[in-house]
C-alpha positions in Angstrom: 0.0 0.0 0.0 1.9 3.0 -1.3 1.9 6.3 0.6 4.3 8.6 -1.1 2.6 11.9 -0.5 5.3 14.6 0.2 4.2 17.3 2.5 5.1 20.9 2.0 4.8 22.6 5.4 3.4 26.1 5.6 4.1 28.6 8.3 0.6 30.0 8.1 -1.6 29.7 11.1 -5.0 28.1 11.0 -7.4 30.4 9.4 -11.1 29.8 10.0 -13.3 30.4 7.1 -16.1 32.8 7.3 -17.5 31.9 3.9 -18.6 28.7 2.4 -16.8 26.8 -0.3 -18.5 26.2 -3.6 -21.0 23.5 -3.4 -20.2 20.1 -4.9 -23.7 18.8 -5.5 -24.3 17.6 -9.1 -27.2 15.2 -8.7 -30.2 14.7 -6.6 -29.8 12.7 -3.4 -31.5 9.4 -2.9 -33.8 8.5 0.0 -32.2 6.6 2.9 -32.3 2.9 2.2 -31.0 1.7 5.5 -32.8 0.0 8.4 -34.3 2.3 11.0 -32.7 0.2 13.7 -29.2 -1.1 13.0 -27.9 -4.3 14.7 -24.6 -2.6 15.3 -24.8 0.6 17.4 -23.0 3.8 16.4 -20.3 5.5 18.3 -21.3 8.0 21.1 -19.4 10.3 23.5 -16.1 8.3 23.5 -14.2 7.2 20.4 -12.6 4.1 21.8 -11.3 2.3 18.7 -9.9 3.0 15.2 -13.3 3.5 13.5 -15.1 4.7 16.7 -17.2 1.5 16.8 -16.9 -2.0 15.3 -19.1 -1.3 12.2 -16.5 0.8 10.4 -19.2 3.4 9.5 -17.5 6.3 11.2 -20.9 7.7 11.9 -21.1 9.4 15.3 -24.5 9.8 17.0 -23.4 13.2 18.5 -25.4 16.3 17.4 -24.2 19.3 19.4 -22.1 20.4 16.3 -24.6 20.3 13.5 -25.4 21.7 10.1 -26.9 24.9 11.6 -24.0 25.9 13.8 -20.9 24.2 12.3 -20.0 27.6 10.7 -19.2 28.8 14.2 -16.5 26.2 14.9 -13.4 27.6 16.5 -10.0 26.1 17.3 -9.9 24.6 20.8 -6.3 23.4 20.9 -3.5 22.0 18.7 -0.9 19.3 19.4 2.3 19.6 17.4 4.2 16.2 17.7 7.2 17.4 15.7 7.8 14.2 13.9 6.3 11.9 11.3 2.8 12.5 9.8 -0.2 11.4 11.9 -1.9 8.7 9.8 -3.9 7.1 12.5 -7.2 8.0 14.1 -6.9 9.2 17.8 -8.8 7.3 20.4 -10.6 9.1 23.3 -11.6 7.3 26.5 -12.8 9.1 29.7 -11.4 12.5 28.7 -8.0 11.3 27.6 -7.0 11.3 23.9 -4.3 8.9 22.6 -2.6 9.6 19.3 0.4 7.9 17.6 3.0 8.1 14.9 5.5 5.2 14.3 7.3 4.4 17.6 5.4 7.2 19.5 2.3 7.4 21.6 1.0 10.6 23.3 -1.8 10.8 25.9 -3.3 14.3 26.3 -6.2 15.9 28.1 -8.9 15.8 25.5 -10.4 19.1 26.6 -7.2 21.2 26.8 -4.6 19.3 24.7 -2.3 19.3 27.7 0.2 16.4 27.4 -0.2 13.9 30.2 2.5 11.5 29.1 4.4 10.3 26.0 6.1 7.1 25.0 9.0 6.8 22.5 11.2 4.0 21.5 13.8 3.4 18.8 13.6 0.6 16.3 14.4 -0.6 12.9 11.7 -1.1 10.4 9.4 0.8 8.0 8.1 4.1 9.4 5.4 4.5 6.7 2.4 4.7 9.1 0.8 3.8 12.4 -3.0 3.7 12.5 -3.4 4.3 16.2 -3.9 2.5 19.5 -6.6 0.1 20.8 -7.9 0.6 24.4 -9.0 -2.1 26.8 -9.3 -2.2 30.6 -6.8 0.5 31.4 -4.2 -0.3 28.8 -3.5 1.0 25.3 -2.0 -1.3 22.6 -0.1 -0.4 19.5 2.1 -2.0 16.8 5.7 -0.9 15.9 7.9 -0.5 12.8 9.9 -3.6 14.0 6.7 -5.7 14.3 6.2 -5.7 18.0 2.9 -5.2 19.9 3.3 -3.1 23.0 0.9 -2.7 25.9 1.1 0.6 27.9 -0.6 1.6 31.2 -3.2 4.1 30.0 -2.7 6.4 33.0 1.1 6.4 33.1 2.5 5.2 29.7 4.5 2.6 31.5 5.2 -0.6 29.5 3.1 -3.5 30.6 4.4 -6.0 28.0 6.3 -6.1 24.7 5.6 -9.0 22.3 7.6 -9.6 19.0 5.1 -10.7 16.3 7.3 -10.7 13.2 11.0 -10.6 12.4 11.9 -7.1 11.2 15.0 -8.4 9.4 12.6 -10.1 7.0 10.7 -6.9 6.4 7.8 -7.3 8.8 6.3 -4.4 10.6 2.9 -3.4 12.0 0.8 -0.5 10.7 -2.7 -1.4 11.8 -4.3 -0.3 15.0 -5.1 -3.5 16.9 -8.8 -4.6 17.0 -10.3 -5.6 20.4 -12.7 -8.5 20.1 -14.1 -9.8 23.3 -11.1 -11.1 25.2 -8.6 -11.0 22.4 -6.4 -8.5 20.7 -6.3 -9.0 16.9 -3.4 -7.6 14.9 -1.7 -8.4 11.5 1.7 -7.8 9.9 2.3 -5.3 7.2 4.9 -4.9 4.5 5.4 -5.5 0.8 9.0 -4.6 0.0 10.2 -8.2 0.6 9.0 -11.6 -0.4 7.4 -12.8 2.8 4.0 -14.3 3.7 1.8 -12.5 6.2 -0.5 -13.5 9.1 -3.2 -12.3 11.4 -2.7 -13.0 15.1 -4.9 -13.2 18.2 -3.1 -12.1 21.4 -4.0 -12.3 25.0 -4.4 -8.7 26.2 -3.1 -9.6 29.6 0.3 -10.7 28.5 0.7 -10.8 24.7 0.6 -14.6 24.5 -0.4 -15.8 21.0 -3.8 -17.5 21.0 -4.1 -18.3 17.3 -2.5 -17.4 14.0 -4.1 -17.2 10.5 -1.8 -17.3 7.5 -3.2 -15.3 4.6 -1.1 -17.5 2.2 -2.4 -21.1 2.7 0.1 -23.8 3.5 0.4 -27.0 1.5 -2.8 -29.0 1.7 -4.9 -26.1 3.1 -7.9 -24.7 1.2 -6.8 -22.2 -1.3 -3.3 -23.6 -1.8 -4.3 -24.9 -5.2 -4.8 -21.4 -6.4 -1.0 -21.1 -6.6 1.2 -22.9 -9.1 3.7 -24.2 -6.6 4.9 -24.1 -3.0 7.8 -21.9 -4.2 5.3 -19.4 -5.5 3.4 -19.4 -2.3 6.6 -18.8 -0.3 7.1 -15.6 -2.1 4.2 -14.5 0.0 2.1 -11.4 0.3 -1.3 -10.8 1.8 -0.3 -8.1 4.3 -2.8 -6.5 6.7 -2.7 -2.7 6.4 -6.0 -1.5 7.8 -7.9 -2.5 11.0 -10.8 -4.9 10.5 -14.5 -4.6 11.5 -16.6 -6.9 13.7 -20.2 -8.0 14.1 -20.8 -9.3 17.6 -24.1 -10.9 16.8 -22.6 -13.0 14.0 -19.3 -13.3 15.9 -17.5 -12.6 12.6 -14.6 -10.3 11.9 -14.0 -8.8 8.4 -10.4 -8.1 7.3 -9.0 -7.2 3.9 -5.7 -8.4 2.7 -3.0 -7.0 0.4 -1.3 -8.0 -2.8 0.6 -11.1 -3.7 4.4 -11.2 -4.5 6.1 -10.5 -6.8 3.9 -7.4 -7.1 3.5 -7.2 -10.8 5.0 -10.3 -12.4 1.9 -12.5 -12.4 3.4 -14.9 -14.9 5.4 -16.7 -12.2 2.3 -17.2 -9.9 -0.6 -18.2 -12.2 -3.9 -18.6 -10.5 -6.2 -16.6 -8.2 -3.5 -16.4 -5.5 -5.7 -16.8 -2.4 -6.0 -15.2 0.1 -4.4 -12.1 -1.3 -6.5 -9.1 -2.2 -9.3 -10.8 -0.4 -12.1 -9.9 2.1 -12.0 -12.6 4.8 -14.8 -13.4 7.3 -13.1 -14.9 10.3 -14.3 -16.5 13.5 -12.4 -14.5 16.2 -12.5 -17.5 18.7 -10.6 -19.8 16.4 -9.1 -17.8 13.6 -10.9 -20.0 11.0 -12.1 -18.5 7.7 -15.9 -18.7 7.4 -16.1 -17.3 3.9 -14.1 -15.2 1.6 -14.6 -12.9 -1.4 -11.7 -11.9 -3.6 -12.1 -8.3 -5.2 -8.8 -8.7 -7.2 -8.1 -12.3 -8.3 -4.5 -12.7 -9.4 -3.7 -9.0 -8.7 -0.8 -7.7 -10.8 -0.9 -4.0 -9.7 -0.6 -3.7 -5.9 -4.3 -3.1 -5.7 -4.9 -4.3 -2.2 -8.4 -5.1 -0.8 -7.6 -3.7 2.6 -10.0 -0.8 2.4 -12.4 -0.7 5.3 -15.4 -3.1 5.2 -18.4 -1.0 6.4 -21.2 -2.9 8.1 -24.8 -1.8 7.9 -28.4 -3.3 7.7 -30.9 -2.6 4.9 -33.6 -4.2 2.9 -32.6 -5.6 -0.5 -35.3 -6.8 -2.9 -37.8 -7.0 0.0 -35.5 -9.0 2.3 -33.8 -7.6 5.4 -30.0 -8.1 5.1 -26.9 -7.7 7.2 -24.6 -6.1 4.6 -20.9 -5.4 4.0 -19.9 -2.6 1.7 -16.4 -2.1 0.3 -14.9 0.4 -2.2 -11.7 -1.4 -3.3 -8.5 -0.1 -4.6 -9.1 -1.7 -8.0 -12.0 0.8 -8.6 -14.9 -1.6 -7.9 -17.6 -1.2 -5.3 -18.9 -4.4 -3.7 -22.0 -5.1 -1.6 -22.0 -8.5 0.1 -24.3 -10.3 2.5 -22.0 -10.4 5.5 -23.6 -13.6 6.9 -22.8 -15.7 3.9 -20.5 -13.7 1.6 -23.0 -13.7 -1.2 -22.3 -11.0 -3.8 -25.2 -8.5 -4.3 -23.5 -5.7 -6.2 -20.1 -5.6 -8.1 -19.7 -2.4 -10.1 -17.0 0.1 -10.9 -17.2 3.4 -8.9 -14.8 5.1 -11.3 -14.0 4.3 -15.0 -11.7 1.3 -15.5 -10.8 -1.1 -18.2 -8.5 -3.6 -16.4 -11.4 -6.1 -16.0 -13.7 -7.5 -18.7 -16.6 -8.1 -16.4 -17.4 -10.1 -13.3 -17.8 -13.9 -12.8 -20.7 -15.8 -11.2 -19.3 -15.0 -7.8 -19.3 -11.3 -8.5 -15.5 -11.1 -8.6 -13.9 -9.1 -11.5 -12.3 -11.0 -14.4 -8.9 -9.5 -15.2 -8.5 -8.8 -19.0 -5.3 -10.5 -20.3 -5.0 -7.8 -22.9 -4.4 -5.3 -20.2 -1.6 -7.2 -18.5 1.9 -5.6 -18.4 4.3 -6.2 -21.3 7.8 -5.0 -21.9 6.4 -2.4 -24.3 3.8 -1.3 -21.8 0.0 -1.0 -21.7 -2.4 1.9 -21.1 -5.0 1.5 -18.4 -8.1 3.7 -17.7 -7.2 3.8 -14.0 -4.5 5.5 -11.9 -1.4 3.6 -10.9 -1.9 4.1 -7.2 -5.4 2.6 -7.3 -8.9 4.2 -7.1 -9.1 4.1 -3.3 -6.5 3.6 -0.6 -6.1 3.3 3.2 -7.9 6.6 4.2 -11.1 5.5 5.9 -14.5 5.9 4.0 -17.7 6.6 6.0 -21.4 5.9 5.9 -24.3 8.0 7.1 -27.3 6.4 8.7 -29.2 9.7 8.0 -28.6 9.8 4.2 -28.0 6.1 3.7 -25.0 7.1 1.5 -21.5 5.6 1.3 -18.7 8.1 1.1 -15.2 7.4 -0.3 -12.2 9.6 -1.3 -11.4 8.2 -4.8 -9.0 8.8 -7.7 -9.7 8.5 -11.4 -7.4 8.9 -14.5 -5.1 7.0 -16.7 -1.8 5.1 -16.2 0.9 3.3 -18.1 2.2 -0.2 -17.0 5.2 -2.2 -18.1 6.9 -5.4 -17.1 10.6 -5.9 -16.3 11.6 -9.6 -16.6 14.9 -11.3 -17.2 15.7 -13.6 -20.1 14.1 -16.5 -18.3 10.8 -14.6 -17.8 11.4 -14.0 -14.1 11.1 -10.6 -12.4 14.3 -8.6 -12.2 13.4 -7.3 -8.8 10.6 -7.5 -6.2 8.1 -5.8 -8.4 8.8 -7.2 -11.9 7.7 -4.0 -13.5 6.1 -0.7 -12.7 3.1 1.6 -13.2 3.1 5.3 -13.8 0.0 7.6 -13.5 -0.5 9.8 -16.6 -3.5 11.6 -15.2 -4.7 11.4 -11.6 -7.6 13.4 -10.2 -8.9 13.1 -6.6 -12.7 13.2 -6.0 -15.0 12.7 -3.0 -17.8 10.4 -4.0 -21.2 9.8 -2.4 -22.5 6.4 -3.5 -25.9 4.7 -3.2 -24.8 1.6 -1.3 -27.5 -0.5 -2.7 -26.4 0.0 -6.3 -22.9 1.6 -6.2 -24.2 4.4 -8.3 -22.8 7.9 -7.9 -25.1 10.4 -6.2 -22.8 13.4 -6.0 -19.1 14.2 -6.3 -16.7 16.9 -5.3 -13.3 17.7 -6.7 -10.6 17.2 -4.0 -7.4 17.5 -6.0 -6.5 18.0 -9.7 -3.5 15.9 -10.8 -2.7 15.0 -7.2 -3.6 12.4 -4.5 -5.8 13.1 -1.5 -4.9 11.1 1.6 -7.7 12.2 3.9 -10.3 10.1 5.6 -14.0 10.8 6.3 -16.4 11.2 9.2 -20.2 11.5 9.3 -22.4 12.6 12.3 -26.0 12.7 13.3 -25.6 16.5 13.2 -26.1 16.0 9.4 -22.4 16.6 8.7 -19.7 15.0 6.6 -16.1 16.0 7.6 -13.1 15.5 5.5 -10.3 17.2 3.6 -8.8 17.8 0.2 -5.4 18.1 -1.5 -5.8 21.9 -1.7 -5.1 22.3 2.1 -8.7 22.5 3.2 -10.4 20.6 6.0 -14.2 20.9 5.7 -17.7 20.0 6.8 -20.3 19.3 4.1 -24.0 18.6 3.9 -23.9 14.8 3.5 -27.0 14.7 1.3 -25.8 17.2 -1.3 -22.1 17.9 -0.9 -22.7 21.5 -0.1 -19.9 23.2 1.9 -20.9 24.4 5.3 -17.5 25.2 6.9 -13.8 24.9 6.2 -10.4 25.7 7.7 -6.8 25.7 6.3 -4.3 24.1 8.7 -1.4 24.9 6.4 -1.0 21.4 5.0 -3.3 18.6 3.9 -5.3 16.3 6.1 -3.4 13.0 6.7 -5.8 10.9 8.8 -9.5 10.1 9.3 -11.1 12.9 11.4 -13.0 11.8 14.6 -15.3 13.4 17.1 -16.0 13.0 20.8 -17.9 14.7 23.6 -16.6 15.4 27.2 -18.1 17.5 29.9 -21.1 18.3 27.6 -19.0 19.8 24.8 -18.4 18.1 21.4 -15.0 18.3 19.7 -13.9 17.4 16.1 -10.2 16.3 15.6 -8.1 16.4 12.5 -4.5 15.3 11.9 -2.6 17.3 9.3 1.1 16.3 8.9 2.5 16.0 12.4 -0.1 18.2 14.2 -3.6 17.6 15.6 -6.2 20.3 15.3 -9.2 20.2 17.6 -12.3 22.3 17.0 -15.4 23.0 19.1 -18.2 25.5 19.3 -17.5 28.7 21.3 -18.5 28.5 24.9 
């Protein structure tokens, strides 16, 4: 999962906007199709995990800040961390906010921004991102660039335990925020710059002891192994975990997406679907067993992971109440699945693409052989970086719309193989975007059809996440340096500010002492807003 955005810092202070931005509405909104009562509750005052709650919707039930008063938002406090970009979502529990960057954790008073404690360690490993901490019973848990999981006392920052999950010398590290499921801590390894297989782990929160391990590349004799040409091909690995999964307690199923196979582009040396790479996995959290799977990108040859957040909601489809899973994948397809069975209900592009020639009976795209990389190159109607990425999407229970920051454009791909037809490096080729435009899309989740769109960056990438609230608001950011609040039904701008650089994380909101706050991470600084007192 590439993340090559280079930040240009600005010395300008935060400037609150007094006027609204140009509205982005282009089409009429649709009526809400979601169930009046959802089986998974939405996040309230605290924001205690990566997505706020286990549904992945990032829909807060808070209403103090709403569409009528959001124009009055004012800066409450900032926290400059003076380090790497904040790409995780802060967690707030009992008035304490926890925020991370690789190898760092800060605990601050959520009302004042006053630092309570900080934790720092030195390590080897990839510093590309850290998605944040998990909280459980007075401890916070986070992964490190050298593939350790560390438990800290939430009040003091003192280390409770330190568990090595993967060997950093083989290229393993941990980017995800751990997911708490009942009495287990679920975490997976990240990394795609070396040929290693990846795994998802369940750890004991009390001491870090491994409870089970699920390999995302099946071993010999296991289901899915026959989708690889040989044991040697499977050992080249892949299937990293980049983004925290979601969880349905009633079904007792977790939903995790996996990354690409290796070598990244040279698919000729690993013929087959290459399970369970670029796959949505439904997993029993008690045993680590796969209950069902759906592969958005069979035999991926472009690093188009399927790790984007799987959003869980309930709605009626064709007269039948359904528990649903929605997913806007990096390959440009939107998928709607029955999350009980994995049955495909919708598979449709959300941006123009021509890498696939349709979908099969299971709803999975069929790669077009004519669009595979060659030494002379091939032109694709898609951007090289993929049409969506790790920044979290959102879902509003008010509008019934699915929101995703997407990219559309064109790219050129070529292979680089030696005389024997094997990749000359880890990639075996490369892709270059020729045109790349960022857009915020509101989709009808029952059809995947676009309802409205908003330009968020011409010829550039936008790495901001999204947040919706019961105050009839959609928060996000663009690649022009704006953070904003929109009318989620139409895309109309209601408020914006300019922190001096682009948003780098998914915004979140919380309420403490009867006051609601909205928090944004831009480069290495947190910006927290509230209504005037």
